[in-house]
FITI-401647 format. One record per atom (N, C-alpha, C): residue in three letters; x, y, z. Coordinates in steps of 0.2 Angstrom, whole numbers, plus 2048, in hexadecimal, padded with zeros to 3 digits. Atoms other than C-alpha are relative to their C-alpha. Last residue first. Example, Ala and Ser with C-alpha at 12.3 -4.5 7.8 and 13.67 -1.06 7.14 Angstrom:
BEGIN
SER7FC7FA7FF SER8447FB824 SER7FC805803 ALA8047FA800 ALA83E7EA827 ALA804806800 
END
This chain:
BEGIN
GLY8018017F9 GLY77F819800 GLY7FB7FB802 ARG8068037FF ARG7888197EF ARG7FE7FF808 ILE8008037FA ILE7958267EC ILE7F97FD801 LYS8078017FE LYS79782B7DA LYS8017FC807 LEU8028077FE LEU7A98317D7 LEU7F9800803 GLY7FD8047FA GLY7AA8427D0 GLY7FE7F9800 ASN7F9802803 ASN7A784A7BE ASN8037FC806 GLY801805805 GLY79484D7C2 GLY8077FC7FD PRO8058067FE PRO79685D7CA PRO7FF7FB7FB ALA8077FF801 ALA7A58677C3 ALA7FC7FA803 TYR8048017FA TYR7B68647CB TYR7F98017FF LYS7FE8077FD LYS7C08617BB LYS7FC7FF806 LYS803806804 LYS7B686F7B2 LYS8027F9803 GLY7FD802806 GLY7BB87C7BF GLY7FD7FA7FD LYS8047FF805 LYS7B88807D1 LYS8047FE7F9 ARG7FD7FE806 ARG7BE8797E1 ARG7FC8017FA PRO802805805 PRO7B487A7F1 PRO8048027F9 ARG8057FD805 ARG7BD8847FE ARG7FF7FB7FB ALA8068037FF ALA7C587980C ALA7FB8037FB ARG800807803 ARG7D787D807 ARG7F97FC801 ASN7FD7FF807 ASN7D689080A ASN7FF7F97FD LYS8057FD804 LYS7CB88E81A LYS8028007F8 SER806804800 SER7D6882822 SER7FB8037FC PRO800805805 PRO7E688B81C PRO7FA7FC800 SER7FE8067FC SER7E189B825 SER8007FA7FB GLU8058047FE GLU7E08A9818 GLU8027FA804 LEU7FE8047FB LEU7EB8B7811 LEU7FA7FD803 LYS8017FD7F9 LYS7E68BE801 LYS8027FB805 ALA7FF8047FA ALA7EA8BA7EF ALA7FF804806 LYS8027FD7FA LYS7E78C17DD LYS8017FB806 GLY7FC7FB7FE GLY7F08BD7CD GLY7FE803806 PRO7FA7FF803 PRO7E28B37C6 PRO804806802 GLY8017FF807 GLY7D58B17D3 GLY8078017FD THR8077FE801 THR7D28AF7E6 THR7FF8017F9 HIS8007FD807 HIS7E38A67E9 HIS7F88017FE SER806803803 SER7E38A47FC SER8008037F9 ALA8027FB805 ALA7F58A8801 ALA7FA7FC7FD ASP7FF802807 ASP7F689D811 ASP7FF8067FB LYS8057FE805 LYS7F88A2823 LYS8027FE7F9 GLY806805802 GLY800899831 GLY7FB8027FB ASP8067FE7FD ASP80A8A8838 ASP7FA7FB7FE GLY8038047FB GLY81B89F837 GLY7F9802802 ASN8007FD7F9 ASN8248AC82E ASN7FD7FD805 GLY7FB8027FC GLY82A8A181F GLY800804807 TYR7FB806801 TYR8208A9812 TYR8057FF805 THR8028067FC THR8128B4819 THR8057FA7FF GLY7FC8007FA GLY8188C5812 GLY7FE7FA805 LEU8057FF7FB LEU8098C6805 LEU804800807 GLN8037FA801 GLN8168C77F7 GLN7FB802806 ARG7FA7FB7FF ARG8208B87FE ARG7FD8077FF ASN7FE8007F8 ASN8108AE800 ASN805805801 ALA8057FD7FD ALA80B8B27EE ALA801801807 ARG7FF7F9802 ARG81C8AD7E7 ARG7FA805804 ASN7FA7FD7FC ASN81C89D7F1 ASN8008077FE ALA8037FF7F9 ALA80A8997E9 ALA806803805 ASP8057FB7FF ASP81089D7D8 ASP7FE801807 VAL7FD7F9801 VAL8208937D9 VAL7FB806801 ARG7FC7FF7FA ARG8168847E0 ARG804807800 LEU8057FF7FB LEU8098857D2 LEU804801807 LYS8037F9801 LYS8178877C5 LYS7FB801806 LYS7FB7FB7FE LYS8218787CC LYS7FD8077FF GLY7FF8007F8 GLY81286D7CC GLY804805802 LYS8077FD7FD LYS80D8727BA LYS801800807 ALA8007F9801 ALA81F86F7B4 ALA7FA803803 THR8027FE806 THR82085E7BC THR8008077FF LYS7FB7FF805 LYS82A85A7CB LYS7FE8027F9 ASN7FD7FA7FE ASN81C85D7D8 ASN8068017FB TYR8037FA803 TYR8128507CE TYR804807802 ALA7FF800807 ALA81F8427D1 ALA7FC8077FD LYS7F97FE801 LYS8208467E4 LYS8018017F8 GLN7FF7F97FE GLN80D8467E5 GLN8078037FE GLN8037FC805 GLN80B8367DC GLN801807801 SER7FC800806 SER81882E7E8 SER7FD8047FA LYS7FA7FC800 LYS8108357F7 LYS8047FF7FA ASN7FA8047FF ASN7FF82F7F3 ASN8068047FF ASN7FC800806 ASN7F283D7F6 ASN8067FA801 GLY802805805 GLY7E583A803 GLY8057FF7FA ASN8067FE804 ASN7E584B80C ASN7FF7FA7FB ALA8077FF7FC ALA7EF84481B ALA7FB8017FB TYR8007FA7FC TYR7FD83E80F TYR7F9800803 LYS8047FB802 LYS7FE82C809 LYS801806804 ALA8007FB7FB ALA80B81E808 ALA7FB8067FE ALA7FC7FA801 ALA8078117FB ALA7FF805806 MET8047FA800 MET800800800 MET804806800 
END
């Protein structure tokens, strides 16, 4: 069984994704936003919440990561069907 992060991602898959051009770009953009907002590495526990293209504000990680995702990939009907 593969090792997993707390959010359910397989560690091996996440490591491979972080090395791709898309993964690097996302990480660089997030670090840049955190630096511009003055929260990078200062231990305040805040995230740069990406509210739109080129926009960001400070927000707690739990609120930032709990927001529903938008976009075609996450549109209703494209997810797994859970039978009850």
